[in-house]
matplotlib code that plots the C-alpha trace (Angstrom):
import matplotlib.pyplot as plt

x = [-39.9, -37.1, -36.7, -33.4, -33.2, -30.1, -30.9, -29.7, -25.6, -25.9, -22.2, -23.8, -26.5, -23.4, -21.2, -24.5, -24.9, -21.1, -20.7, -23.7, -22.2, -19.2, -21.2, -21.5, -19.9, -19.3, -20.3, -18.3, -19.5, -17.8, -16.6, -15.4, -12.1, -11.3, -11.6, -13.3, -11.4, -12.2, -16.0, -15.6, -14.2, -17.6, -19.4, -17.5, -17.4, -20.9, -22.0, -19.1, -20.9, -24.7, -23.4, -22.2, -25.5, -27.7, -25.3, -26.3, -30.2, -29.8, -28.4, -30.6, -33.6, -32.3, -31.4, -35.3, -36.7, -34.9, -36.3, -39.5, -39.9, -38.6, -40.5, -44.1, -42.8, -42.1, -45.1, -46.8, -45.0, -46.0, -49.8, -49.7, -48.2, -50.4, -53.4, -52.7, -51.3, -54.7, -57.0, -54.6, -52.5, -54.3, -52.3, -53.2, -56.8, -56.6, -56.5, -59.4, -59.0, -58.2, -55.5, -54.1, -54.0, -52.4, -49.7, -49.3, -49.3, -46.4, -44.3, -43.9, -43.3, -40.4, -38.5, -40.9, -41.7, -38.3, -37.6, -40.7, -39.3, -36.1, -37.4, -39.6, -36.5, -34.3, -37.7, -37.7, -34.2, -34.1, -36.7, -35.1, -31.7, -33.7, -35.1, -31.9, -30.5, -33.5, -32.5, -29.4, -30.0, -32.2, -29.6, -27.1, -29.5, -30.2, -26.4, -26.0, -28.9, -27.1, -23.8, -25.9, -27.0, -23.1, -22.1, -24.8, -24.0, -20.1, -21.0, -23.0, -20.2, -17.6, -19.9, -20.1, -16.1, -15.3, -12.1, -12.1, -9.3, -8.2, -7.2, -5.7, -7.8, -5.5, -4.1, -4.2, -4.3, -1.6, -2.9, -6.5, -9.1, -6.7, -7.9, -6.4, -4.6, -6.6, -5.8, -5.2, -3.0, -0.7, -0.5, 0.7, 3.2, 4.5, 4.7, 6.5, 9.3, 9.1, 10.0, 12.7, 14.3, 14.5, 16.0, 18.5, 19.6, 20.0, 22.5, 24.3, 25.1, 27.1, 29.5, 33.2, 36.2, 38.2, 41.9, 44.4, 47.5, 49.6, 50.2, 53.5, 55.5, 54.3, 55.6, 59.0, 59.4, 58.7, 61.2, 63.9, 63.0, 63.7, 67.0, 68.1, 67.8, 69.1, 72.9, 72.8, 75.0, 73.8, 73.4, 73.4, 70.8, 69.0, 67.9, 66.2, 62.4, 61.5, 60.7, 57.2, 57.6, 58.0, 55.0, 55.0, 56.3, 53.9, 54.5, 55.6, 58.5, 60.1, 59.8, 62.9, 62.4, 63.2, 65.8, 67.6, 67.8, 70.0, 73.2, 71.4, 69.9, 72.0, 68.3, 65.9, 63.1, 59.9, 56.8, 57.0, 52.8, 51.9, 55.2, 55.2, 58.2, 58.8, 59.6, 61.3, 59.5, 59.8, 57.3, 59.9, 59.4, 55.8, 54.7, 51.9, 49.4, 49.7, 51.4, 53.5, 56.3, 56.1, 59.3, 61.7, 62.3, 64.5, 62.6, 60.5, 62.3, 60.0, 60.8, 64.9, 64.5, 63.2, 65.5, 68.2, 71.8, 74.0, 75.8, 72.7, 71.7, 75.0, 78.9, 81.2, 83.6, 87.3, 88.2, 87.6, 86.3, 89.3, 90.9, 87.8, 88.0, 91.7, 90.5, 87.7, 90.4, 92.9, 90.4, 89.4, 85.6, 83.9, 81.4, 77.9, 76.2, 74.1, 77.2, 76.1, 76.4, 74.3, 74.6, 74.8, 77.5, 79.7, 79.7, 80.7, 83.6, 85.0, 83.7, 83.0, 81.2, 79.4, 82.6, 84.7, 81.9, 82.3, 85.9, 85.7, 83.7, 85.7, 88.9, 86.9]
y = [-99.7, -98.6, -99.0, -97.4, -95.1, -93.2, -89.8, -88.5, -86.6, -83.6, -84.1, -86.6, -84.2, -81.3, -84.2, -84.9, -81.2, -80.7, -83.6, -82.6, -78.8, -80.7, -82.3, -79.6, -79.9, -76.4, -76.9, -75.5, -72.7, -74.0, -77.7, -78.2, -76.1, -78.6, -81.5, -84.7, -85.8, -83.1, -83.4, -87.2, -86.5, -84.4, -87.5, -89.6, -87.2, -86.2, -90.1, -90.6, -87.7, -89.0, -92.3, -91.1, -88.7, -92.3, -93.9, -91.2, -91.3, -94.7, -94.2, -91.9, -93.3, -96.6, -94.5, -93.0, -96.2, -97.4, -93.7, -94.8, -97.8, -96.8, -94.2, -96.5, -98.9, -96.0, -94.4, -97.9, -97.8, -94.5, -94.8, -97.9, -96.8, -93.3, -95.3, -97.8, -94.5, -92.8, -96.2, -97.5, -94.7, -93.3, -89.9, -89.4, -90.2, -87.4, -84.9, -82.4, -82.2, -84.5, -82.0, -82.3, -86.1, -86.4, -83.7, -86.2, -88.7, -87.4, -86.6, -90.2, -91.2, -88.7, -91.8, -92.9, -89.6, -88.5, -91.6, -90.4, -87.3, -88.3, -90.5, -88.2, -85.3, -88.0, -88.7, -84.6, -84.3, -87.3, -85.6, -82.5, -84.8, -86.8, -83.6, -81.9, -85.4, -85.4, -82.1, -82.8, -85.8, -84.3, -81.6, -84.0, -86.1, -82.4, -82.3, -85.2, -84.5, -81.1, -82.6, -85.3, -82.3, -80.8, -84.0, -83.7, -80.1, -80.7, -83.4, -81.3, -78.7, -81.3, -82.3, -78.1, -78.3, -77.6, -79.4, -80.7, -79.7, -76.2, -74.7, -76.5, -76.4, -74.4, -72.0, -68.2, -65.3, -63.1, -60.0, -59.5, -60.1, -61.8, -65.5, -68.9, -70.5, -72.9, -76.0, -73.7, -71.6, -74.7, -75.6, -72.4, -72.1, -75.8, -74.6, -71.7, -73.6, -76.8, -73.8, -72.1, -75.3, -76.2, -73.0, -73.1, -76.7, -75.5, -73.0, -74.8, -78.3, -77.0, -79.1, -79.7, -78.4, -81.5, -81.0, -82.0, -81.0, -84.4, -84.6, -86.9, -84.3, -81.5, -83.5, -84.3, -80.9, -79.9, -82.1, -80.8, -77.1, -77.8, -79.6, -76.6, -74.2, -75.9, -74.9, -73.3, -74.7, -76.7, -74.7, -71.2, -69.1, -66.9, -63.5, -62.5, -63.2, -66.4, -66.2, -67.5, -71.3, -71.2, -71.8, -75.9, -75.4, -76.9, -79.7, -77.6, -76.0, -79.3, -80.3, -80.9, -80.5, -83.6, -81.0, -80.9, -84.5, -85.2, -86.0, -88.5, -90.3, -89.3, -88.6, -86.4, -88.9, -90.0, -91.8, -95.2, -94.7, -91.4, -90.8, -87.3, -85.4, -86.5, -84.4, -85.3, -84.3, -86.1, -88.7, -89.7, -89.6, -88.0, -86.7, -84.1, -86.4, -87.9, -91.0, -91.1, -94.1, -95.1, -96.4, -93.5, -94.2, -92.5, -90.1, -91.4, -91.2, -88.0, -86.2, -87.0, -85.5, -82.1, -82.2, -79.4, -79.8, -81.3, -78.2, -76.9, -79.3, -81.2, -79.8, -81.0, -84.1, -83.4, -87.4, -89.4, -92.7, -94.5, -92.9, -93.8, -97.2, -97.3, -95.8, -98.1, -101.3, -100.0, -99.9, -102.8, -103.6, -102.6, -104.8, -103.8, -101.2, -104.3, -106.2, -109.5, -111.6, -114.1, -117.6, -117.7, -115.2, -116.9, -120.3, -118.2, -116.1, -119.3, -121.5, -124.2, -127.2, -130.3, -132.2, -129.9, -129.5, -133.8, -133.5, -131.1, -133.3, -136.6, -134.9, -133.5]
z = [113.0, 111.1, 107.8, 108.1, 104.9, 104.6, 103.1, 99.5, 99.7, 98.3, 96.9, 94.7, 93.3, 92.7, 91.0, 88.4, 87.8, 87.1, 84.3, 83.1, 82.7, 80.9, 78.2, 75.6, 71.8, 69.6, 66.1, 63.3, 61.1, 58.2, 58.8, 54.9, 55.8, 58.1, 56.6, 57.5, 60.2, 62.5, 62.1, 62.7, 65.7, 67.2, 66.0, 68.4, 71.0, 70.7, 71.2, 73.9, 75.6, 75.0, 76.6, 79.7, 79.9, 79.7, 82.2, 84.6, 83.9, 84.5, 87.9, 88.9, 87.7, 89.9, 92.8, 92.2, 92.2, 95.4, 97.2, 96.2, 97.6, 101.0, 101.1, 100.5, 103.2, 105.7, 105.2, 105.8, 109.3, 110.4, 109.7, 111.5, 114.4, 114.6, 114.3, 117.4, 119.4, 118.7, 119.1, 122.7, 124.1, 127.1, 127.0, 122.9, 124.0, 126.1, 124.0, 123.2, 119.8, 117.0, 115.7, 119.3, 119.5, 116.2, 117.2, 120.7, 118.2, 115.8, 118.8, 119.8, 116.7, 115.5, 113.9, 111.5, 110.7, 109.5, 107.4, 105.5, 105.5, 104.0, 101.7, 99.8, 100.2, 98.2, 95.5, 95.0, 94.6, 92.3, 90.3, 89.4, 88.3, 86.1, 85.0, 84.0, 82.6, 80.2, 78.7, 78.4, 76.4, 74.2, 73.2, 72.6, 70.3, 68.6, 68.2, 66.7, 64.3, 63.5, 62.9, 60.2, 58.6, 58.6, 56.7, 54.4, 53.3, 53.2, 50.5, 48.2, 48.8, 47.4, 44.8, 44.0, 43.7, 47.1, 48.8, 52.2, 54.9, 52.8, 56.2, 60.1, 62.5, 64.5, 61.8, 62.7, 60.1, 59.5, 58.8, 59.8, 56.6, 54.9, 55.0, 55.2, 52.5, 50.4, 48.4, 45.3, 47.4, 48.0, 44.3, 43.1, 45.7, 44.9, 41.1, 42.0, 43.7, 41.3, 38.6, 40.8, 41.3, 37.6, 36.9, 39.5, 38.6, 34.8, 36.1, 38.2, 36.1, 33.8, 31.6, 33.3, 31.8, 29.9, 31.5, 28.7, 30.4, 31.4, 35.1, 34.6, 32.3, 34.8, 37.5, 35.7, 35.1, 38.4, 39.8, 37.2, 38.2, 41.7, 40.9, 39.0, 41.9, 44.7, 44.2, 48.0, 50.3, 53.2, 56.3, 54.7, 55.1, 52.7, 54.2, 50.6, 50.9, 49.3, 45.7, 44.1, 42.8, 39.1, 37.1, 35.8, 32.1, 29.5, 27.1, 24.4, 26.5, 26.0, 22.6, 20.5, 16.5, 14.9, 12.6, 15.7, 16.5, 12.8, 15.3, 17.7, 14.6, 11.6, 9.8, 10.7, 12.7, 10.7, 12.2, 11.6, 11.7, 9.5, 8.3, 9.9, 11.4, 15.0, 17.9, 21.1, 24.4, 28.0, 27.1, 24.4, 20.8, 19.2, 15.9, 15.4, 15.1, 18.6, 17.6, 21.2, 21.6, 17.8, 16.0, 14.2, 10.8, 7.9, 5.5, 2.7, -0.9, -1.9, 1.6, 0.8, -2.5, -1.4, 1.6, 1.9, 0.4, 3.4, 3.8, 5.2, 7.5, 8.4, 8.7, 6.1, 7.1, 6.8, 6.2, 3.0, 3.1, 2.8, 5.9, 7.7, 7.0, 7.9, 11.1, 11.9, 11.2, 13.9, 16.6, 18.6, 18.2, 21.6, 23.1, 22.9, 25.2, 27.0, 28.5, 27.5, 24.5, 22.9, 22.7, 19.1, 19.0, 21.7, 19.4, 16.5, 18.2, 19.8, 17.2, 19.6, 18.2, 19.4, 18.9, 21.1, 23.9, 23.9, 24.1, 27.2, 29.2, 28.5, 29.1, 32.4]

ax = plt.figure().add_subplot(projection="3d")
ax.plot(x, y, z, "-o")
ax.set_aspect("equal")
plt.show()
């Protein structure tokens, strides 16, 4: 009676050994410098490897139990068949010795003998695999204990002033024996960078110069300068090198003192606000106190008392007052420069009243 026992494959055994060889973790000599994250990864990896080892041990124990049961069944079948041949088979009984009879019976029971041998071989192989798995499991449990010891020692060192993570896990030394940067080195470099940044900011952030020039006056001066230099006829080619553009004149180049404005105003103009002597510039009338646009008034009495003689400021006239009055009476009055009279002036000149207006309406 064949039990149909399948031999244990050698590839299965080799795969178990290859997987067990990969279940290995290297402990760091000084885990504190790498930080708690690296140590935590090793703890999780050890737990994962131990779980894989337990899975392989459970699978091997299940196969071992299966082959052990089949071996007992195959051995029972072999024993029954052997005793039957020794008792009833004439060819077996014809043997002169017991060993000769058993040899003849074994030759007739080749299938049963092979099944017993296959199950026995599988059991021995599984025993070796389970032994290796138990050894690897013990090693991983010892590794977990060492990791717990490292965590405890790191806590003690932190309590004494040590710092976690003072070195990158993949850090390299630029010079042999120089060592790796620590947290204190990083803090020192940050302080140097901050100091240099503070100094550079203090040098770069300077106060901006205030531009006191008048852009409007400069633009007008540049325009006038361009008009004065445009006397060349159109189409004339100038072979001479182009001169550099003139420098824009400043505000002071176009100031006309108040003493030179007597012909225009009939007096030396003074500022209505502060009483200072005014001068004329491109922006209009102004004074030394900066009251631009203020009205021009005659000088006060105290200033007129100290004023120079008319001969020094104004030329003497050649006509007396009577000649001037007779000349003005002969000249017809000219309309104002504006060209348009007010309503009250028109009424006074034409002598219009309400009665004349009503008469005009009645006639129309």
